[in-house]
C-alpha positions as CSV (number, residue, x, y, z in Angstrom):
1,M,-3.5,77.7,64.7
2,I,-1.0,78.1,61.8
3,S,-1.2,77.5,58.2
4,F,1.0,74.5,57.2
5,F,1.2,76.0,53.8
6,K,2.7,79.2,55.1
7,Y,5.4,77.1,56.9
8,L,6.1,75.2,53.6
9,L,6.5,78.6,51.8
10,F,8.9,79.7,54.6
11,C,10.9,76.5,54.2
12,R,11.2,77.1,50.5
13,F,13.3,80.3,51.2
14,A,14.8,79.4,54.6
15,K,18.3,77.9,54.9
16,T,20.1,75.7,57.3
17,Q,23.2,76.3,59.4
18,H,25.4,76.0,56.3
19,S,24.2,79.4,55.0
20,V,25.2,81.3,58.1
21,H,28.3,83.5,57.5
22,S,28.7,84.9,61.0
23,P,30.8,82.8,63.4
24,F,28.7,84.1,66.3
25,V,25.4,83.1,64.7
26,F,26.8,79.8,63.4
27,S,27.9,78.8,66.9
28,L,24.5,79.7,68.4
29,V,22.5,77.8,65.7
30,C,24.7,74.7,65.7
31,S,25.0,74.5,69.5
32,C,21.3,75.1,70.2
33,F,19.3,73.7,67.3
34,F,21.4,71.5,65.0
35,C,22.5,69.1,67.8
36,S,21.2,65.7,68.8
37,K,19.3,66.9,71.9
38,W,17.1,69.4,69.9
39,K,16.6,67.0,67.1
40,K,15.4,64.2,69.4
41,Q,12.7,66.4,71.0
42,R,11.6,68.6,68.2
43,F,8.3,68.2,66.5
44,F,6.0,70.4,64.5
45,P,3.5,72.2,66.8
46,W,0.1,71.5,65.3
47,N,-1.8,73.3,68.1
48,R,-1.3,75.9,70.8
49,K,-0.5,73.4,73.6
50,Q,2.2,71.7,71.5
51,F,3.6,75.1,70.6
52,Q,3.9,76.1,74.3
53,A,5.8,72.9,75.0
54,L,8.2,73.5,72.1
55,D,8.5,77.2,73.0
56,S,9.5,76.3,76.6
57,L,12.2,74.0,75.2
58,F,13.4,76.7,72.8
59,K,13.7,79.3,75.6
60,K,15.6,76.8,77.8
61,R,18.1,76.0,75.1
62,L,18.8,79.7,74.5
63,Q,19.2,80.4,78.2
64,N,21.6,77.4,78.6
65,Y,23.6,78.5,75.6
66,F,24.1,82.0,76.8
67,A,24.9,80.7,80.3
68,T,27.7,78.4,79.0
69,I,29.5,80.5,76.4
70,G,32.8,82.1,77.2
71,P,33.3,84.5,80.1
72,E,33.7,87.5,77.8
73,E,30.3,86.8,76.3
74,T,28.2,86.1,79.4
75,D,26.9,89.6,79.9
76,Y,24.1,89.4,77.4
77,E,20.7,90.6,78.5
78,L,18.0,88.2,77.3
79,H,14.5,89.6,76.8
80,F,11.8,87.1,76.1
81,M,8.7,88.6,74.5
82,D,5.4,86.9,73.5
83,D,3.8,90.0,72.0
84,L,5.3,92.2,69.3
85,N,3.3,95.2,70.6
86,Q,5.2,95.3,73.9
87,I,8.5,96.3,72.4
88,P,10.1,99.1,74.5
89,R,11.3,102.0,72.4
90,Q,14.2,103.1,74.7
91,A,17.9,102.9,73.9
92,L,19.0,99.3,73.7
93,N,22.2,97.9,75.2
94,P,24.7,96.5,72.6
95,K,24.5,93.2,74.5
96,S,20.7,93.0,74.3
97,V,19.1,89.9,72.8
98,W,15.4,90.1,72.1
99,I,13.6,86.7,71.6
100,F,10.1,86.8,70.3
101,S,7.7,83.8,70.4
102,G,4.8,83.3,68.1
103,I,5.8,85.5,65.2
104,D,4.2,83.0,62.9
105,T,0.8,84.7,63.7
106,A,2.2,88.2,63.2
107,R,4.6,87.9,60.2
108,E,3.8,91.3,58.7
109,Q,4.3,93.0,62.1
110,W,7.6,91.1,62.6
111,K,8.9,92.4,59.2
112,K,8.0,96.0,60.1
113,I,10.0,96.1,63.3
114,N,12.6,98.7,62.5
115,F,15.4,98.7,65.1
116,K,19.0,99.2,64.5
117,E,19.7,95.6,65.1
118,S,22.8,94.0,63.8
119,V,21.5,90.5,63.4
120,R,18.0,89.3,62.8
121,L,17.2,85.6,63.0
122,D,13.8,84.3,61.8
123,F,12.9,80.7,62.7
124,F,9.2,81.1,61.6
125,F,7.8,80.6,65.1
126,W,10.5,82.6,66.8
127,G,12.5,85.7,66.0
128,I,15.7,86.9,67.6
129,L,17.2,90.4,67.4
130,F,20.8,91.0,68.4
131,F,22.3,94.4,69.0
132,K,26.0,93.6,68.7
133,T,28.1,96.6,67.9
134,D,30.9,94.5,66.5
135,Q,28.7,92.6,64.1
136,A,27.8,93.6,60.5
137,K,24.0,93.9,59.9
138,E,22.6,90.6,58.6
139,S,19.3,88.8,58.4
140,F,18.7,85.1,58.3
141,L,15.7,82.9,57.6
142,L,16.6,79.6,59.3
143,R,14.8,76.3,59.3
144,I,15.2,74.5,62.7
145,L,12.1,72.2,62.6
């Protein structure tokens, strides 16, 4: 399925939550992925079935996070995509959050996506694009497994 060596190379350059400068992204990463519930259930997906189980958990954690943040932040539009070729090219809402699964198999295509996003998070297996108008443009390689 994936090359473990590609993941090791990713880990060489990826950071943890301590390298995140944005308070919004720091809160997301710490609340969803650097907490005891995620750490208890996380594992490295060696095959497609294991990835699907971890992907389901990843999506649930994000949905729960965005459902429980403050009332002024609850109007985010979450878009879950499994294929990088299905990206709509229409105007995007400033509260749009695009979550891509399986970018480990399409790394070059992920790097070529050229939206006017303000924040790009790369977790090796998942990619998240935020279109916040009040956020400076930033890109993070983050290790959560």
